[in-house]
Kinemage of the C-alpha trace (Angstrom):
@kinemage 1
@onewidth
@group {chain A} dominant
@subgroup {mainchain}
@vectorlist {calphas} color= white
{ca met a 1} P -3.590 0.748 -20.269
{ca ala a 2} L -4.002 1.680 -16.597
{ca trp a 3} L -1.745 4.699 -17.211
{ca val a 4} L -3.992 5.888 -20.040
{ca arg a 5} L -7.065 5.587 -17.825
{ca arg a 6} L -5.435 7.665 -15.091
{ca arg a 7} L -4.321 10.261 -17.605
{ca phe a 8} L -7.828 10.382 -19.099
{ca gln a 9} L -9.496 10.915 -15.717
{ca gln a 10} L -7.039 13.695 -14.967
{ca asp a 11} L -7.162 15.555 -18.261
{ca tyr a 12} L -10.377 14.825 -20.161
{ca pro a 13} L -12.044 18.149 -19.195
{ca thr a 14} L -9.063 19.948 -20.735
{ca trp a 15} L -9.162 17.753 -23.829
{ca ala a 16} L -12.873 18.466 -24.221
{ca arg a 17} L -12.013 22.155 -24.637
{ca gly a 18} L -9.590 21.368 -27.472
{ca ala a 19} L -6.405 21.612 -25.419
{ca gly a 20} L -3.667 19.057 -24.906
{ca ala a 21} L -0.700 17.917 -27.016
{ca trp a 22} L -1.549 15.402 -29.708
{ca pro a 23} L -0.641 12.819 -30.798
{ca met a 24} L 0.165 11.252 -27.451
{ca arg a 25} L 3.017 8.772 -27.486
{ca ile a 26} L 3.024 6.203 -24.694
{ca pro a 27} L 6.430 4.503 -24.250
{ca leu a 28} L 6.206 0.694 -24.312
{ca his a 29} L 9.709 0.222 -22.954
{ca pro a 30} L 11.209 -2.235 -25.472
{ca pro a 31} L 13.675 -4.850 -24.180
{ca thr a 32} L 17.037 -3.621 -22.991
{ca thr a 33} L 20.321 -4.932 -24.363
{ca asp a 34} L 20.662 -7.342 -21.453
{ca gln a 35} L 17.115 -8.619 -21.857
{ca arg a 36} L 17.651 -9.192 -25.587
{ca ser a 37} L 20.807 -11.187 -24.843
{ca leu a 38} L 19.477 -13.225 -21.925
{ca asp a 39} L 15.904 -13.924 -23.092
{ca pro a 40} L 15.421 -13.306 -26.815
{ca ile a 41} L 12.498 -15.741 -26.974
{ca gly a 42} L 10.651 -13.825 -24.254
{ca cys a 43} L 11.347 -10.563 -26.065
{ca his a 44} L 9.844 -11.877 -29.296
{ca ala a 45} L 6.832 -13.269 -27.446
{ca trp a 46} L 6.247 -9.822 -25.965
{ca ala a 47} L 6.559 -8.289 -29.445
{ca asp a 48} L 4.081 -10.824 -30.857
{ca glu a 49} L 1.502 -9.769 -28.234
{ca trp a 50} L 1.746 -6.187 -29.423
{ca ala a 51} L 1.647 -7.336 -33.047
{ca ser a 52} L -1.805 -8.775 -32.365
{ca tyr a 53} L -2.981 -5.560 -30.638
{ca arg a 54} L -6.279 -4.381 -32.154
{ca gly a 55} L -7.072 -1.562 -29.772
{ca pro a 56} L -7.096 2.177 -30.436
{ca gly a 57} L -4.012 3.963 -31.664
{ca gln a 58} L -1.026 2.753 -33.626
{ca val a 59} L 1.984 0.793 -32.401
{ca glu a 60} L 5.326 2.240 -33.518
{ca asp a 61} L 8.298 -0.071 -33.940
{ca thr a 62} L 12.016 0.396 -33.702
{ca asn a 63} L 14.772 -1.895 -34.977
{ca leu a 64} L 16.872 -3.462 -32.246
{ca arg a 65} L 19.881 -5.756 -32.484
{ca phe a 66} L 19.618 -9.309 -31.166
{ca pro a 67} L 22.269 -12.043 -31.138
{ca thr a 68} L 20.492 -13.422 -34.217
{ca gly a 69} L 20.318 -10.094 -36.064
{ca thr a 70} L 18.152 -6.939 -36.156
{ca his a 71} L 14.451 -7.282 -35.413
{ca pro a 72} L 11.562 -4.810 -35.075
{ca met a 73} L 10.329 -4.235 -31.514
{ca pro a 74} L 7.378 -2.138 -30.328
{ca arg a 75} L 8.595 1.232 -29.093
{ca ala a 76} L 5.477 3.303 -28.373
{ca leu a 77} L 1.715 3.380 -28.702
{ca met a 78} L 0.617 6.521 -30.537
{ca leu a 79} L -2.851 7.860 -29.729
{ca arg a 80} L -3.789 10.466 -32.300
{ca his a 81} L -6.626 12.225 -30.471
{ca pro a 82} L -8.600 12.124 -27.169
{ca gly a 83} L -11.182 9.748 -28.619
{ca glu a 84} L -8.490 7.094 -29.037
{ca ala a 85} L -7.302 7.625 -25.462
{ca ala a 86} L -10.884 7.281 -24.237
{ca ala a 87} L -11.423 4.114 -26.274
{ca cys a 88} L -8.741 2.287 -24.295
{ca his a 89} L -11.355 1.250 -21.692
{ca pro a 90} L -15.173 0.935 -21.765
{ca asp a 91} L -15.596 3.257 -18.756
{ca thr a 92} L -13.512 6.073 -20.199
{ca his a 93} L -15.159 5.588 -23.581
{ca ala a 94} L -18.603 6.022 -21.993
{ca thr a 95} L -17.425 9.090 -20.075
{ca trp a 96} L -16.007 10.698 -23.232
{ca arg a 97} L -19.199 10.088 -25.206
{ca arg a 98} L -21.351 11.494 -22.412
{ca cys a 99} L -19.051 14.512 -22.103
{ca gly a 100} L -19.187 15.206 -25.819
{ca gln a 101} L -22.931 14.782 -26.116
{ca arg a 102} L -23.670 17.061 -23.163
{ca leu a 103} L -21.212 19.783 -24.153
{ca thr a 104} L -22.456 19.809 -27.730
{ca thr a 105} L -26.044 20.181 -26.573
{ca leu a 106} L -25.279 22.830 -23.967
{ca gln a 107} L -23.038 24.885 -26.257
{ca arg a 108} L -25.795 24.963 -28.846
{ca thr a 109} L -28.446 25.909 -26.280
{ca phe a 110} L -26.313 28.385 -24.308
{ca pro a 111} L -23.899 30.104 -26.706
{ca cys a 112} L -22.735 32.514 -23.970
{ca ala a 113} L -21.932 29.752 -21.471
{ca asp a 114} L -18.562 29.694 -19.734
{ca phe a 115} L -17.466 26.057 -19.348
{ca ala a 116} L -14.166 26.748 -17.591
{ca gly a 117} L -13.892 24.583 -14.497
{ca ile a 118} L -17.288 22.875 -14.806
{ca ile a 119} L -16.887 20.241 -17.547
{ca arg a 120} L -16.085 17.439 -15.133
{ca arg a 121} L -19.064 18.246 -12.925
{ca ile a 122} L -21.426 18.437 -15.875
{ca thr a 123} L -20.158 15.118 -17.226
{ca glu a 124} L -20.436 13.344 -13.871
{ca leu a 125} L -23.983 14.493 -13.075
{ca asp a 126} L -26.471 11.668 -13.089
{ca asp a 127} L -29.086 11.842 -15.831
{ca ala a 128} L -31.808 13.275 -13.594
{ca asp a 129} L -29.626 16.128 -12.321
{ca tyr a 130} L -28.274 16.851 -15.792
{ca gln a 131} L -31.775 17.122 -17.253
{ca arg a 132} L -32.849 19.284 -14.318
{ca leu a 133} L -29.819 21.538 -14.850
{ca ala a 134} L -30.555 21.952 -18.553
{ca arg a 135} L -34.236 22.713 -17.929
{ca ala a 136} L -33.488 25.157 -15.101
{ca ala a 137} L -30.854 27.071 -17.044
{ca ala a 138} L -33.064 27.209 -20.149
{ca trp a 139} L -36.048 28.541 -18.214
{ca leu a 140} L -33.954 31.137 -16.374
{ca his a 141} L -32.301 32.165 -19.640
{ca asn a 142} L -35.710 32.771 -21.207
{ca asn a 143} L -37.091 34.467 -18.082
{ca pro a 144} L -34.196 36.524 -16.695
{ca ala a 145} L -36.358 38.755 -14.475
{ca ser a 146} L -39.350 36.594 -13.590
{ca gly a 147} L -39.677 37.834 -10.012
{ca met a 148} L -41.036 34.399 -9.130
{ca leu a 149} L -40.258 32.323 -6.075
{ca leu a 150} L -38.049 29.318 -6.664
{ca arg a 151} L -40.940 27.019 -5.753
{ca gln a 152} L -43.063 28.568 -8.506
{ca leu a 153} L -40.715 27.616 -11.335
{ca pro a 154} L -42.164 24.898 -13.610
{ca ile a 155} L -39.172 22.590 -13.138
{ca glu a 156} L -39.658 19.278 -11.359
{ca gly a 157} L -37.248 18.621 -8.493
{ca leu a 158} L -35.894 22.172 -8.307
{ca asp a 159} L -35.623 23.397 -4.729
{ca thr a 160} L -33.380 25.594 -2.600
{ca lys a 161} L -30.924 22.850 -1.713
{ca trp a 162} L -30.580 21.682 -5.310
{ca leu a 163} L -30.039 25.214 -6.573
{ca ala a 164} L -27.477 25.951 -3.867
{ca lys a 165} L -25.524 22.793 -4.697
{ca his a 166} L -25.561 23.438 -8.457
{ca ala a 167} L -25.420 27.245 -8.430
{ca arg a 168} L -22.063 27.490 -10.164
{ca leu a 169} L -23.237 25.284 -13.028
{ca val a 170} L -26.429 27.283 -13.537
{ca leu a 171} L -24.587 30.604 -13.482
{ca ala a 172} L -21.920 29.329 -15.883
{ca leu a 173} L -24.512 28.193 -18.409
{ca leu a 174} L -26.145 31.611 -18.195
{ca gly a 175} L -22.804 33.273 -18.921
{ca asp a 176} L -22.433 34.805 -15.449
{ca ser a 177} L -18.671 35.203 -15.115
{ca asp a 178} L -18.737 36.443 -11.499
{ca gln a 179} L -19.084 33.130 -9.693
{ca asp a 180} L -16.780 33.666 -6.704
{ca asp a 181} L -19.686 33.992 -4.280
{ca ala a 182} L -21.875 31.327 -5.893
{ca val a 183} L -23.315 29.059 -3.256
{ca glu a 184} L -21.932 25.531 -3.514
{ca ala a 185} L -23.517 23.950 -0.477
{ca pro a 186} L -26.994 23.871 1.056
{ca ala a 187} L -27.604 27.472 2.030
{ca ala a 188} L -28.619 28.449 5.528
{ca ala a 189} L -31.867 30.377 5.741
{ca gly a 190} L -31.244 34.072 5.427
{ca ser a 191} L -27.684 33.751 4.136
{ca ser a 192} L -26.512 36.724 2.089
{ca ser a 193} L -25.088 34.341 -0.537
{ca arg a 194} L -28.510 32.813 -1.135
{ca ile a 195} L -30.078 36.246 -1.466
{ca arg a 196} L -27.440 37.363 -3.971
{ca leu a 197} L -27.867 34.159 -5.961
{ca his a 198} L -31.635 34.560 -6.240
{ca gln a 199} L -31.253 38.194 -7.229
{ca arg a 200} L -28.768 37.321 -9.976
{ca leu a 201} L -31.249 34.785 -11.320
{ca gly a 202} L -34.105 37.278 -11.304
{ca leu a 203} L -35.982 35.383 -8.602
{ca arg a 204} L -37.907 36.750 -5.647
{ca val a 205} L -36.443 35.949 -2.254
{ca pro a 206} L -39.010 34.993 0.390
{ca pro a 207} L -38.629 36.928 3.645
{ca asp a 208} L -36.492 35.251 6.284
{ca leu a 209} L -38.572 34.923 9.417
{ca val a 210} L -37.066 35.416 12.856
{ca gln a 211} L -38.570 33.595 15.822
{ca val a 212} L -39.385 35.948 18.679
{ca ala a 213} L -40.783 35.563 22.177
{ca val a 214} L -42.174 38.856 23.531
{ca leu a 215} L -41.905 38.851 27.326
{ca asp a 216} L -42.987 42.491 27.726
{ca pro a 217} L -46.817 42.795 27.869
{ca his a 218} L -46.687 46.435 26.692
{ca ile a 219} L -44.801 45.445 23.549
{ca arg a 220} L -47.240 42.553 23.047
{ca asp a 221} L -50.113 45.020 22.958
{ca gly a 222} L -48.505 46.625 19.913
{ca val a 223} L -48.170 43.324 18.031
{ca gly a 224} L -51.683 42.012 18.433
{ca gly a 225} L -51.117 40.477 21.858
{ca met a 226} L -48.916 37.714 20.455
{ca arg a 227} L -46.204 36.252 22.657
{ca asn a 228} L -44.512 33.737 20.325
{ca phe a 229} L -44.388 34.203 16.561
{ca ala a 230} L -42.102 34.585 13.546
{ca ala a 231} L -41.726 37.807 11.595
{ca ser a 232} L -39.506 39.357 8.956
{ca val a 233} L -36.703 41.745 9.834
{ca asn a 234} L -38.679 44.649 8.359
{ca asp a 235} L -41.762 43.852 10.431
{ca leu a 236} L -39.721 43.545 13.615
{ca ser a 237} L -37.915 46.814 12.937
{ca ala a 238} L -41.290 48.548 12.571
{ca trp a 239} L -42.289 47.918 16.206
{ca lys a 240} L -43.520 51.060 17.922
{ca his a 241} L -42.382 49.912 21.354
{ca arg a 242} L -38.791 48.625 21.535
{ca pro a 243} L -37.188 46.109 23.922
{ca arg a 244} L -34.478 47.398 26.227
{ca thr a 245} L -32.999 43.925 26.734
{ca val a 246} L -32.643 41.375 23.952
{ca leu a 247} L -31.730 37.739 24.566
{ca ile a 248} L -30.511 35.805 21.531
{ca ile a 249} L -30.669 32.021 21.852
{ca glu a 250} L -29.363 29.555 19.297
{ca asn a 251} L -31.880 26.787 20.019
{ca lys a 252} L -35.463 27.295 18.858
{ca glu a 253} L -37.257 25.281 21.559
{ca thr a 254} L -35.415 26.995 24.416
{ca gly a 255} L -37.041 30.276 23.426
{ca tyr a 256} L -40.444 28.874 24.339
{ca ala a 257} L -39.289 27.924 27.846
{ca phe a 258} L -39.433 31.484 29.172
{ca thr a 259} L -42.751 32.043 30.929
{ca gly a 260} L -44.167 35.020 32.767
{ca asp a 261} L -43.800 38.683 31.940
{ca arg a 262} L -40.553 40.619 31.894
{ca pro a 263} L -40.839 44.328 31.060
{ca gly a 264} L -38.597 45.497 28.235
{ca val a 265} L -37.441 41.999 27.243
{ca ala a 266} L -37.673 40.136 23.934
{ca val a 267} L -36.096 36.792 23.031
{ca leu a 268} L -34.851 35.962 19.521
{ca his a 269} L -34.306 32.279 18.943
{ca gly a 270} L -33.875 29.465 16.468
{ca gln a 271} L -32.011 31.295 13.707
{ca gly a 272} L -28.855 29.219 13.928
{ca phe a 273} L -26.084 31.384 12.504
{ca ser a 274} L -27.996 34.166 10.767
{ca val a 275} L -25.833 36.891 12.248
{ca ala a 276} L -26.701 39.435 9.582
{ca gln a 277} L -30.426 38.960 10.180
{ca tyr a 278} L -30.171 39.877 13.850
{ca ala a 279} L -27.933 42.845 13.106
{ca arg a 280} L -30.519 44.265 10.667
{ca ile a 281} L -33.201 44.541 13.379
{ca asp a 282} L -32.762 48.143 14.487
{ca trp a 283} L -33.902 47.644 18.068
{ca val a 284} L -31.261 44.949 18.505
{ca ala a 285} L -28.564 47.429 17.522
{ca asn a 286} L -30.072 50.097 19.831
{ca ala a 287} L -30.937 47.928 22.851
{ca asp a 288} L -29.492 48.762 26.245
{ca arg a 289} L -28.315 45.177 26.590
{ca val a 290} L -27.942 42.264 24.185
{ca leu a 291} L -27.288 38.826 25.656
{ca tyr a 292} L -26.244 35.801 23.646
{ca trp a 293} L -26.499 32.208 24.827
{ca gly a 294} L -25.390 29.596 22.334
{ca asp a 295} L -23.587 26.296 22.149
{ca ile a 296} L -20.134 26.048 23.611
{ca asp a 297} L -18.159 25.211 20.478
{ca ala a 298} L -16.040 26.951 17.878
{ca pro a 299} L -19.003 27.960 15.640
{ca gly a 300} L -20.830 29.399 18.663
{ca leu a 301} L -17.937 31.709 19.477
{ca gln a 302} L -17.540 32.514 15.779
{ca phe a 303} L -21.165 33.757 15.918
{ca val a 304} L -20.309 36.053 18.827
{ca his a 305} L -17.259 37.366 16.983
{ca glu a 306} L -19.290 38.141 13.855
{ca leu a 307} L -22.215 39.647 15.769
{ca arg a 308} L -19.877 42.139 17.400
{ca gly a 309} L -18.359 42.778 13.993
{ca tyr a 310} L -21.757 44.183 12.986
{ca gly a 311} L -21.579 46.624 15.894
{ca ile a 312} L -23.773 44.645 18.315
{ca lys a 313} L -22.243 44.842 21.811
{ca ala a 314} L -23.422 41.375 22.810
{ca glu a 315} L -22.609 39.787 26.175
{ca thr a 316} L -22.313 36.010 26.355
{ca val a 317} L -24.053 33.933 28.988
{ca leu a 318} L -23.062 30.394 30.014
{ca met a 319} L -20.284 30.376 27.430
{ca asn a 320} L -17.107 30.141 29.487
{ca met a 321} L -14.619 27.602 30.812
{ca ala a 322} L -16.470 27.272 34.120
{ca thr a 323} L -19.669 26.143 32.350
{ca leu a 324} L -17.754 23.751 30.105
{ca glu a 325} L -15.902 22.195 33.035
{ca gln a 326} L -19.099 21.839 35.076
{ca phe a 327} L -20.956 20.024 32.276
{ca arg a 328} L -18.011 18.499 30.393
{ca his a 329} L -19.573 15.032 30.753
{ca leu a 330} L -22.438 16.181 28.503
{ca ala a 331} L -20.197 17.367 25.657
{ca val a 332} L -19.897 15.512 22.356
{ca asp a 333} L -17.789 15.712 19.214
{ca gly a 334} L -18.488 18.751 17.092
{ca ala a 335} L -17.196 21.005 14.352
{ca gly a 336} L -13.633 22.206 14.606
{ca pro a 337} L -12.590 25.863 14.392
{ca gln a 338} L -12.200 27.498 10.988
{ca arg a 339} L -9.743 29.986 12.467
{ca thr a 340} L -7.282 29.936 15.361
{ca glu a 341} L -8.074 33.426 16.652
{ca leu a 342} L -11.174 35.620 16.907
{ca ala a 343} L -10.374 39.269 17.508
{ca asn a 344} L -13.788 40.306 18.862
{ca leu a 345} L -13.847 37.984 21.892
{ca asn a 346} L -13.212 39.165 25.450
{ca ala a 347} L -10.572 37.546 27.650
{ca ser a 348} L -12.875 34.881 29.101
{ca glu a 349} L -14.291 33.924 25.707
{ca ala a 350} L -10.835 33.938 24.133
{ca ala a 351} L -9.614 31.501 26.795
{ca leu a 352} L -12.518 29.179 25.991
{ca phe a 353} L -11.859 29.455 22.270
{ca ala a 354} L -8.154 28.705 22.770
{ca his a 355} L -9.157 25.582 24.706
{ca leu a 356} L -11.450 24.483 21.870
{ca val a 357} L -8.734 25.099 19.260
{ca his a 358} L -6.252 23.064 21.317
{ca his a 359} L -8.773 20.234 21.767
{ca ala a 360} L -9.430 20.063 18.015
{ca ala a 361} L -5.698 20.040 17.233
{ca gln a 362} L -5.055 17.318 19.796
{ca his a 363} L -8.015 15.056 19.014
{ca gly a 364} L -8.727 15.804 15.367
{ca val a 365} L -12.337 16.754 16.133
{ca gly a 366} L -14.070 19.695 17.734
{ca leu a 367} L -15.759 19.798 21.141
{ca leu a 368} L -19.451 20.657 21.474
{ca leu a 369} L -21.525 21.333 24.569
{ca glu a 370} L -24.973 21.991 23.158
{ca gln a 371} L -27.044 24.682 24.784
{ca glu a 372} L -29.989 22.371 25.375
{ca arg a 373} L -27.853 19.857 27.291
{ca ile a 374} L -27.318 22.289 30.148
{ca pro a 375} L -30.027 21.576 32.771
{ca trp a 376} L -32.797 24.138 32.507
{ca pro a 377} L -32.955 24.982 36.250
{ca his a 378} L -29.274 25.943 36.171
{ca ala a 379} L -29.669 27.959 32.973
{ca tyr a 380} L -32.836 29.712 34.172
{ca glu a 381} L -31.247 30.644 37.485
{ca thr a 382} L -28.302 32.209 35.632
{ca leu a 383} L -30.383 34.041 33.019
{ca thr a 384} L -33.211 35.386 35.210
{ca pro a 385} L -31.240 38.142 36.998
{ca leu a 386} L -29.979 39.411 33.621
{ca leu a 387} L -33.447 39.856 32.084
{ca cys a 388} L -34.395 43.171 33.603
């Protein structure tokens, strides 16, 4: 029955949608001519075991010749429908019952649902997640344009990470057929996929806040004298006085390390990989100079590539082979490259990226020199002349 279990695990989502060829005949491989001649007693003992079979399905016999005459031998086990295949083992039986119960309930509640490609996931959800899915989809179905924040929904345990992980299931139950860009992993703050998902569900998207350090005292006067704060893209774009030089830093804490006043300079920090957010700030796009200092790794250079793709003529700082070689002893394993070439890198950056690609191919893991591991005196000495 191990074969039936494997076949069930492979095909039960298809069977649940009424597909599949039935009945299913499973060959039992009756004794060959040689086996019937050499060991007729063993052959009959094997047949007696199948004669006492009381499991699902029906055993079909065939008449075979023995030295003592013609005798019936089991030829195949015929399973007439998926329920009989599932009943071959307690685990598959439980899975089939759970699948049927959930699909029946969901089809009745969501008549426009599209179950293609999601039956297995729905069946394998634990009870808490399944109940949360059903409640979330029902509430969103009844309130398609609530304009509420996700946190305001009266559904226990529903948060951004849960919704991102189960987005495809929610959209499918609501009959949304365009699921190609549905988020299926915890969404990064400010990601366009998360925004699109919330909009499709009729939810309000909270503003993504960008951390900023204002080093220019004249600009600070126009923002209430604040030096370090977080603001939305729209609020930042509304500044009356604009920075001439913008420094973008991947690490949040590093942004607080800059002290003193520097006319015309603002530092954006701590947004990880929210490339689109930075590109939407109009004074970033119009600055005389945009500097980027991030981790030395494949994702860091991917950020640079994408930032330039938005039309931002960013220059990298401390992201070259010389910096990596100087502080190689501080590097650790990191994420590997998603691509082998980035068209928007300059020659120096491309050489670094090629080195990282080669390292990942050779070692099976990426290389990462985190920004914050570089000693601050060295970094400050390099950055200071550029902030003018």
